[in-house]
Phi, psi and omega in degrees: 000140179211150176247147182233133183282163181294326178297318179296323180297322184297332182269000185256148176294157183274339180201165176227178178295341180274353180129179182293144177280152176228150182234166180085195182300146177297135176296142182227282179269071183263170177296328177296315181298318183293307187287325173294323177298318177300313182299311181292323181298319179296315180298314182292319180297318178296316184294310183288325176298315178297315181296323181291330176288332178281313193253345176090000175210161184241173177239161179294140181263350186295316182295318178298318180294322180295319180294310180293328178299320176299318182300319183273308185294313184268318184284324184255309184274354179058033175273144189234014182268122178296318183288337173290318176295328177297320177293323178301313180291331176294313180297314182297316181289333174294319176298316182289342183302336180283342187294307179290323181301316182272327181290340178276348189234302187301320180306335180300322180297318179291319180297326179281352177088018180251024183300326181292332182276348182281127176268110185296332181289318181294315182292329178291310180294325176297319179294323177295317177299317179297320180299315180294323178297314181300319180291313185296324181290327189270339183302316181298345181269357185302310183300316185292313186283326186259311184285317187264306182283338179053052175299151192290311186046071184304323179296320178293324178294321180296319179293320178300323178298320178296315183295331181278357179234074187300322180298314179295329180299320179294318178298320177297320180297321179296316179297319182296313182294320178299315179293325179297315179296316180299312181296320179297317180296316179299320181290325176299315179297320180295318179293319182295328182258005178067028180271113179249323182224159173252112188274077182294325179301320178293321180297327181269003179056047177292129181300151180301330181297339180250031182297336181294345177293334169053051179281076183220123184261133175290123183282084186210111175291332176301317181293322176298318180298317179296318178297322180295313182296319180293325180059223181296340179297338180264006184299319182296322178300316179295316180303318180303315180293316182292326177299319181297307194262339180253351179233299184296313182298312176299322179295319178296323179294313182296326183265004179066031183247017177297142178298156182255149176273185184298333180272359179088010179267149179294139179273116178245346179293133186298316183292321178295322176297320180298313183293324185280321191237304190288320183295310178299324177295319179296321177299316177301321179294321178300314182293311181298317179296321180293317181296316178296325177301320178293317180300316181290341178277351183304319178302337179291338178300317180300315180295322182293319179297321177298321178298319180297318181295316179294323179298319179298325181293327182262006184302320183294342182263010180302131183272176185291347181278002175258154175292145179302135184295329179295325178294325178292320176301318180298318180296319179296313182296315181296317181292324179296317178298318179297324179294320178296316180298319179297316179297319181297320185267359184290332178208150187299324187277357186296308180079165185292313183299313180292325178297317178297318180297317180294320179296317179294318179296317178299318180296315179297319181295320179298316181299311185290311184291326178300319179293314181298314182295322179295321176295316183297313183286333177289329182264328188237349185064019176235135185239122177280050185297314183296322179295317178296326178293316179301316181294318181299313181295322178301313180296319181294323178296324177298326179291338182268015179305132181101342177275163175290160189302314183300309181298319181297315182293314182298315181295315183293316182289327179296312178291323178298323178297320179296318179293325180294319177296320179299315180297320180296319180294321181298313181291322179297318181296319180295323175298315181293324179293327175296317177300313180299322178300321183282333182257005176080030180280164176270119183307318182301319182295319178293320180296318177295322178297322179294315176299320183295330182265340190292331184286333188282324185304310180303323180296313181297314186289320178297317176300316180299318180299315180295319180297312183291324178293321179295324184278317189239331185089114178292138184091358178278173176298329180290321179225082187293335180045065187303318181293322176296322177297317181297316179295318179298319180295320179295319179297318177300318179297319181293318184274007173085027179282176180274101182233150177286082189303317185295324179287319177298318182295314179300316179297319181297320179295315180295314180298318179297319180296316181295319180292331176292328179285321181208129183306125177084352185295319180298324181290313184291320176294321179299324176297323176297324175293317191285315189283154175303144186290336178298326177291318180298318181298314181293320177301320181296332176297318178297317179296317179297318179299318179298318181296316180295316181295318178301321182284321185276317185250348179096156182292335179298318179295318180298317183292321188265337180238315185296313183294316175301320179296316180298319179297322178296322178299321180293310185296316183300309182292322181295316181296319177294320179298316178292319177300321179295322178297318179297315180297319181298317179293316181297320180295318179296322179294000000 
């Protein structure tokens, strides 16, 4: 921060080739930062939300927001403050925070067939209340986790690196926009010509008896981009798919143990095998892996409680750059009351007493899980968000005992969605605060930016969910929504539905064992089991490309050119996909 006297100003030029000069404190929480953050946040939330319904997992939006922020703030508006761009990425990622939170939970209601009973206004306001709760609960821990314990938060460090290299940031933005346009045009051509897959198996004349090999690539540059960004981190996901179709299916064929259809014939079709065998096993692995992830996160509770105690000791020393603690208390109380009202009105049979109990339980869960997740992502860069959501919805369904099935499910998933958004906001804020710590930002400004962006995300995502469900149907081959499928299956199991228990159980045991060996391994391998193999094959191209580029050109090239290009591929195809859904609905109407 610096101040400049009027005499000094008189001797200075008014502008340079880089843009107008500015004096006084660096702009931070400006109107430019807020509105550019809103604009980028909506684009990123739509893109990542769409991709998560396709692929079953999401990517961090902060890095994407930082790159695009440079393009607009510095390249177009000629703004030159790094900390202003930091607030922009904070606002944008706050908007995007609702995408994973809602995409992991709300689709389950549509998949279970209760979409008509869901009140979109209640779930939206509930998600906003949950977002404010998640932010308010985690702010008092900033000093302890970031300033004192100095947790790593690798994602936050990566964004700080981008912000500290403004020249490179503009170049990345150009690459991203160019790739976005290219990907969008390719997807338009694919939609216009009805190209969904590339049938490599047919080109190679693979015999029908080996149809389970499923040599068919999903025609999607977005999927290639996601695979590139994940790099070696997506290897387990690929292994899961190849194990199903290149090992298990041939072994079952050789031993005559392929499942039989209703007519008593062996099932050799890859998609039929997936629906009959691999998908239910994969769902079990997702559930088992998520539950073990939560169990393994329990030691973090001790660390988190210690953080709370230490934070309380230094509370009196909070400096002026933090939000007033009384304002946070007000936010917590107001959001908790709103959560109770939402629970009460989510279904007719809930009642006031049960609504208060669900609201209090949701508030308590948000507080505890937000701390655990922030610790987990700060130490490992991995967040058991889906597992915490599964546990929360399970507990909430127990609270609805005695209600009819429809009301119980709608009420539990509605409150569960709010808690999921809260957990997502808490982890996102801590990542952004780490970035702010490294670039010298003011915590209060970032915290206000997070509140400013958190309300918009639920509105955008709920609209997106309804649009995509109307166009394609959630849970369909077009939009499989894997996390929603897993949650729906678990709910069916709890409420006594007809589920393939033995396959879920076997999958849960396998997923739990893998996650016990390595955090998150059961979930990522399970996704490979669950998703169609054409998606896995195309995803593997992105991973392979990343490996080749890292070896030939170095990781520096991948970080500075490859990842922006991959991000552009994701955004371009996602925006065209959502636009196509809107056109499809309008045409049908």
